[in-house]
N, C-alpha and C positions, 0 to 999 in steps of 0.2 A: 471446390473451386481451385483453379490452378494458381500457382504462385510463381512470380518471377524471382530470380535469385536476389533481387534488390528490394524486395518487400516482405514484410511479415505477413503470415497468413491472415485471412479475414477474422478468424476467431480470436487470434492474438490481438489484432488491432481493436476489435470491439471490446474485449476484456480490458485492454489497457486503458481506453478512454472511459469506460464505465467505472473502472476502479479508481481512476484519477478523480472523477467527480465524487465518488463515494469517500475517498480518503480526504479530499479537501473539505467535504461536508463534515466528516468525522472530526477533523482538526478544529473546525469552528465550533462544532457541538461540544467537543471536549473543553475548549476554552470557556464556552458558556456554562458548562457544568461546574467548573472550579471558580467561576466568578459570580455565580448567581445563587442567591438564597431565597429567591421568590418562588412562587408556585410553578414557574417555568422549569425549575430544577427537575421535578418529577417527570415532566413532559420530555425534557431533553434526555433524561436517563432512559425513558421508555423507548426512545429512538436509538440511543447510543448502543445499548446492548445487542439488539438484533442486527443493527448495522455492522457492529464489530464482528459478529459471527458470520454475517454475509461476506464481509471482506476476507475473513479467514477461509471460508469455503471457496470463494472465487480465486483466492491466491493459490490454493491447492490445485484447482482446475487449471489456472493459468500456468502453473509450474509444469503440469502434465502436458499441456499444449506446447509449451516451450521445449520440453524434452523430446517430444515427438516431432516438432517442427522447428529445427534450429533457426535462430535469427539470421538475417542476412549479414554477410561479413562487413566489418568496419572498413572504411576507405584505406587502401594500401598505403597512402601517403600520410596517414595520421601518425603523429609522433607516438613512440612507444609509451611514454608516460600518460598520454591521453587515452590510449587503448587500455592501459592498466586501470586508470581512473574510471573508465566506462564499465569495465568488467566488475571492478570492486563495488561501484555504486549500484549496479544491478543486483549483485549478490546481497548487498546490504539492504536494498529495497525489499527483495523477496524475504530475507530473514526477518525484517521488521514487520512486513505484512502478515507473516505467520506467527511471530512471537508476541506482538503487542496484544492481539485478541486473547491469546492463551494466558498471558500475564494478567490481563483484565479479568478473565474468567476465574483464574486462580485467586486473584485478589478478592473478588466478591465471595468466592467460596470460603476463603480464610476469614472474611468478615462475617460469615453466616448469612449473607444476603443471597436471595434467589436470583438466578439468571433466567429471567422470563423473556421468551421470544414473542409471546403473545399472551393473552389472558389465560390460555389453557396449556401452553407449551412451555415447560420448564426444563432447563438443562440440569443434569445432575452435578453436584459439586465435584470439583477435581482436586481439591486441597482441603485438608482438615481445618476446622475452625481454630484460628490462632491469631490473637490480637497483634503479636509482634510480626508475624508473617504478613498480616494484612497491611501493616504500616510500611514494611519493607517493599512489598509488592506494589503498594500505591505509589510510592516514590519511583520505583522502577518503571511503572506504567507511564508516569508523567515524563520521566527522563527519556524513555524510549520514544514517546510521542514527539518530544522536542527534537530528538535525533531524526525521526521520520520527517518532520517539517524541514529541517536543514537539508537532508538528503533530497527531499522532493524539490526544494528550491534550486539546489545544485543541478539536479536532473533537468529541470525546466530551463535553467540557464544554459546548460550544455546543448539542449535541443534547439534553443533559439540561436545559439552560436553556430550550430551546424546548418540551420535553416536560413539564417539571415546573413551570416558572414562567410562561412566556408562554402555554402550552397553545394554540399557534397552528396546529397541524397539521403543522409541519415534521418533527418526529420521527415522527409517525404516517404520514407519506407514505413513509418508508423502512421502517417496520415492516409496513405494509400494512393498517393499520386505518383505518377512516373516522373523520374528525374531525368532531365535532358541536360547533358553537358553543354555549356555555352562556349 
């Protein structure tokens, strides 16, 4: 599919919105995991692990798509500090999408827990069993998830700012609509 210089490629847009739904779901599931002691806990955990690995894999695919298809340029009149914030937040989002699943996987490995993607598909441990490492990685996983939530909210706020206030085409470049200057 062809791309105008003002839009992300279709693959990038589909991955963006799919991953946004997955990440929001994962954040709610994660909160449910740390607040539930009912039978729901095992069910949430059974969703959380494969969803985390799926987010990791899609983040790798998304990064490849982004490197092969650079995003459209930001508006020329955007203040330098806002451009810096946009670039920094995107780097942080990618880093968190790649790091959080790996920290979760390492945490479970350190705790001696299997990472089951299905009843028969088990990932190998990536960290030796170690109670201290498990505790540290558990806290790191939670703090990184909180940072992801804050970064996601800032990203969403910036998108709404560009779409509703500036109306500069930044939001429409990810939605896939053409932006007409008024």
